[in-house]
C-alpha positions in Angstrom: 195.3 117.4 -80.7 196.1 119.5 -77.6 198.3 122.5 -77.5 202.0 122.0 -76.9 202.6 118.5 -78.4 205.8 118.9 -80.4 207.3 115.5 -81.0 205.8 112.1 -81.8 205.9 110.8 -78.2 204.1 113.9 -76.9 201.5 113.5 -79.7 200.9 109.9 -78.8 200.6 110.7 -75.1 198.1 113.5 -75.8 196.1 111.2 -78.0 196.1 108.5 -75.4 195.0 110.7 -72.5 192.8 113.2 -74.3 189.5 111.5 -73.3 190.6 111.1 -69.6 189.0 113.4 -67.1 190.3 114.2 -63.6 187.6 115.2 -61.1 188.7 115.7 -57.6 185.8 117.7 -56.4 184.7 114.9 -54.0 187.8 115.4 -51.9 186.4 117.8 -49.3 188.6 116.6 -46.5 191.8 118.5 -46.0 194.7 117.1 -44.1 195.5 120.6 -42.5 192.8 122.5 -40.7 192.1 126.1 -41.6 193.2 127.2 -38.1 196.6 125.6 -38.6 197.0 127.3 -41.9 196.1 130.7 -40.5 198.4 130.2 -37.5 201.4 129.2 -39.7 200.7 132.2 -42.0 200.7 134.4 -38.9 204.1 132.9 -37.8 205.6 133.5 -41.3 204.4 137.1 -41.4 205.6 137.9 -37.9 209.0 136.3 -38.8 209.2 138.3 -42.0 208.4 141.6 -40.2 211.0 140.8 -37.5 213.6 140.1 -40.0 212.9 143.4 -41.9 213.1 145.4 -38.6 216.4 143.7 -37.6 217.8 144.3 -41.1 216.9 147.9 -40.9 218.5 148.3 -37.4 221.6 146.5 -38.5 221.9 148.8 -41.6 221.6 151.9 -39.4 224.2 150.5 -36.9 226.6 149.6 -39.7 226.2 153.1 -41.2 226.9 154.7 -37.9 230.0 152.6 -37.2 231.4 153.3 -40.7 230.7 157.0 -40.2 232.5 157.1 -36.8 235.5 155.2 -38.1 235.9 157.1 -41.3 239.0 159.3 -41.6 238.3 162.5 -43.4 241.3 164.3 -45.0 241.4 167.7 -46.4 241.8 168.0 -50.1 244.8 169.9 -51.3 242.7 171.9 -53.6 240.4 173.1 -50.8 243.2 173.6 -48.2 245.2 176.1 -50.2 
């Protein structure tokens, strides 16, 4: 028996398919070329970097706006 068969149905399935072998080493053709994969990976990484930079700039801008619009009041303890 294989690892992980817990109930009767799983045990029967494991027993049925235990002698089957899957060998896909003959499939050398890929539907997507390596150049396309590299180009898409480049697009994704460029997009991620741009999003990170924009997020950082937005964070800085929001911090500056909040700092400019903040109203600071003197505490009664410190004013006296």
